[in-house]
C-alpha positions in Angstrom: 7.6 2.1 13.0 5.0 3.4 10.6 2.3 1.6 8.8 1.6 2.3 5.1 -0.8 1.2 2.4 1.0 1.7 -0.9 -1.1 2.2 -4.0 -0.3 0.9 -7.5 1.8 4.0 -8.4 4.0 3.8 -5.4 7.4 2.4 -6.5 8.1 -1.1 -5.2 11.8 -0.5 -4.6 10.7 2.2 -2.0 8.3 -0.4 -0.4 11.3 -2.7 -0.1 13.5 0.0 1.4 10.9 1.0 3.9 10.4 -2.6 4.9 14.1 -3.0 5.4 14.0 0.0 7.7 11.3 -1.8 9.8 8.1 -0.2 8.5 4.9 -2.2 8.0 3.8 -1.8 4.4 0.9 -3.5 2.6 0.6 -2.9 -1.2 -2.6 -2.7 -3.1 -1.4 -5.8 -5.1 -0.7 -7.8 -1.9 -4.2 -6.9 -0.6 -5.8 -8.2 -3.7 -7.1 -4.8 -4.8 -4.9 -4.2 -7.9 -6.2 -3.5 -11.4 -9.8 -2.9 -10.1 -10.2 0.8 -10.7 -11.1 1.3 -7.0 -11.9 4.9 -6.1 -9.4 6.9 -4.0 -12.1 7.1 -1.3 -12.4 3.3 -1.2 -8.6 2.9 -1.1 -8.5 5.3 1.9 -11.4 3.5 3.6 -9.5 0.2 3.2 -6.2 1.7 4.4 -7.7 3.0 7.7 -9.6 -0.2 8.4 
């Protein structure tokens, strides 16, 4: 199993498919970070934390 943090441009149907395959995926929207113009660096920092 892999763990992913999907940004806003990542297609949700792919998120669903990967979840169905047993992967752990958190989306930016689910994390409460959507529509905030967060920098890529901050997205990466959140993803690895």
